[in-house]
C-alpha positions in Angstrom: 16.1 4.6 3.8 13.6 3.0 6.2 10.1 1.9 5.8 8.5 5.2 7.1 10.6 7.3 5.0 9.7 4.9 2.0 5.9 5.2 2.6 6.3 9.1 2.9 8.2 9.4 -0.4 5.5 7.2 -2.2 2.8 9.4 -1.1 4.8 12.3 -1.8 5.5 11.1 -5.6 1.9 10.4 -5.9 1.0 14.1 -4.8 3.3 15.4 -7.4 2.3 13.2 -10.2 -1.5 12.9 -9.7 -2.3 16.5 -11.0 -0.2 15.8 -14.3 -2.7 13.1 -15.3 -5.2 15.4 -16.5 -2.7 16.6 -19.3 -0.7 13.4 -19.4 -2.7 10.2 -18.8 0.5 8.2 -19.2 1.3 9.6 -15.5 -1.4 7.2 -14.0 1.5 4.7 -14.3 3.3 6.4 -11.5 0.2 7.1 -9.7 -0.6 3.4 -9.4 2.9 2.4 -8.7 3.3 4.9 -6.1 0.0 4.0 -4.3 0.6 0.3 -4.4 4.2 1.1 -2.8 2.4 3.2 0.0 -0.1 1.0 0.8 2.1 -1.9 0.9 4.6 0.0 3.2 1.7 1.0 5.5 0.5 -2.7 5.8 3.9 -3.8 6.7 4.2 -0.8 9.4 0.7 -1.7 10.6 1.6 -5.5 10.9 5.2 -5.2 12.4 5.4 -6.4 15.8 9.3 -6.3 16.3 10.8 -9.5 14.7 8.9 -9.3 11.4 8.3 -13.1 11.0 4.8 -12.4 10.6 5.6 -10.4 7.3 7.7 -13.5 5.6 6.2 -15.8 3.4 5.1 -18.9 5.1 7.9 -20.8 3.3 10.7 -18.6 4.5 9.3 -18.3 7.9 9.0 -22.1 8.4 12.8 -22.5 6.8 14.0 -19.9 9.0 12.4 -21.5 12.1 13.4 -24.9 11.4 16.9 -23.8 10.9 17.2 -22.0 14.0 15.8 -24.6 16.5 18.3 -26.9 14.8 21.1 -24.3 15.4 21.8 -23.9 11.7 22.6 -20.6 10.5 20.3 -19.2 8.1 21.7 -17.1 5.1 18.9 -17.3 2.8 16.9 -14.4 1.6 13.5 -13.8 3.6 10.8 -12.6 1.3 7.8 -10.3 2.4 4.7 -12.0 1.9 2.5 -11.0 -1.3 0.5 -8.0 -1.4 -2.7 -9.8 -1.4 -1.9 -11.6 1.9 -0.8 -8.5 3.6 -4.2 -7.1 2.6 -6.0 -10.0 4.0 -3.8 -9.7 7.3 -4.9 -5.9 8.0 -8.3 -7.1 7.9 -7.6 -9.7 10.7 -8.7 -8.7 14.2 -6.1 -11.0 15.8 -3.1 -9.7 13.8 -3.8 -6.0 13.9 -4.6 -6.5 17.6 -1.3 -8.1 18.3 0.2 -5.0 16.7 -1.7 -3.0 19.1 -4.6 -1.7 17.0 -7.8 -2.6 15.0 -8.6 -4.4 11.9 -9.5 -2.9 8.5 -13.0 -3.5 7.5 -13.3 -2.8 3.7 -16.7 -1.6 2.1 -18.0 -3.3 -0.9 -15.6 -1.8 -3.6 -12.4 -1.4 -1.4 -11.5 -5.0 -1.8 -12.0 -4.9 -5.6 -10.0 -1.7 -6.1 -6.9 -3.4 -4.1 -7.1 -6.3 -6.4 -7.4 -4.2 -9.3 -4.3 -1.8 -8.1 -2.0 -5.0 -7.4 -3.2 -6.3 -11.2 -2.3 -2.7 -12.6 0.7 -2.0 -10.9 2.0 -5.6 -11.7 1.2 -5.0 -15.5 2.8 -1.8 -15.6 6.0 -3.1 -14.3 6.2 -6.3 -15.8 5.1 -5.6 -19.4 6.7 -6.3 -22.7 6.3 -4.1 -25.9 2.5 -3.7 -26.4 0.0 -0.9 -26.9 -2.3 -0.1 -24.1 -5.8 0.5 -24.6 -7.1 1.7 -21.1 -10.5 3.0 -20.0 -8.8 5.8 -17.8 -11.9 6.2 -15.8 -11.3 3.5 -13.6 -8.2 4.9 -12.0 -9.5 7.5 -10.1 -12.1 5.1 -8.6 -9.4 2.6 -7.6 -7.1 5.6 -6.2 -10.0 7.0 -4.1 -10.8 3.6 -2.6 -7.1 2.8 -2.1 -6.7 6.1 -0.4 -9.4 5.4 2.1 -7.3 2.3 3.1 -4.3 4.5 3.5 -6.1 6.6 5.5 -7.4 4.1 7.7 -4.0 3.1 8.2 -2.3 6.3 8.8 -4.9 7.7 11.0 -7.4 5.1 12.5 -5.9 1.6 13.0 -3.5 2.7 16.0 -1.1 0.3 14.8 1.8 2.4 13.2 4.5 3.5 15.5 5.9 6.4 13.7 9.4 7.4 14.7 8.2 11.0 15.6 5.2 13.2 15.5 6.4 15.1 12.6 6.3 11.9 10.4 2.8 11.2 11.4 1.7 14.7 10.8 3.2 14.5 7.4 1.7 11.5 6.4 -1.7 12.6 7.6 -1.4 15.9 5.7 -0.3 14.1 2.3 -3.2 11.5 2.6 -5.7 14.6 2.9 -4.1 16.3 0.1 -4.2 13.4 -1.9 -7.8 12.5 -1.2 -8.8 16.4 -2.2 -6.9 15.8 -5.4 -8.5 12.6 -6.4 -12.1 13.8 -5.5 -11.4 16.9 -8.0 -9.8 14.4 -10.7 -12.8 11.8 -10.2 -15.6 14.6 -10.8 -13.7 15.8 -13.8 -13.3 12.1 -15.2 -17.2 11.8 -14.5 -18.2 15.0 -16.3 -15.5 14.9 -19.0 
């Protein structure tokens, strides 16, 4: 599996699970996890310029470079920078131009939704035994905002180098379908 197929499978997962949330609200967990994974993967694909150093945590990057210049092999793990830092990077003209495209400029709600997406994803993956009391009305708004960012990265940023046209078209189609689905669910939640 590569990052492109991981992004596509995450978007497909969300498209399968999203319609189920109306009858089974517990499936929002998988929508949130899938959207988070898709967005993170797209940020990585958008920022990748060949070596991948720019995507590592600063400590890992500095350690690897110090060892490299001293001729010492580096066998340690290299960790991807955290989600919030990747989100800041896609807003950087310098970083996105180096990847061959343009930076993302969030609207007033999108950055808050990205932060909420990350918090909810972390809570949903790393929780102990507890009961959740959640206002489910926040999830359609978060999803709608995040899909706007996903759409930008897939179709407008000019930074992703898909392996072939069919992957790019598939990603664009999935994003369009998800945007239509979330719009319907958002309206249902507002009138429900």
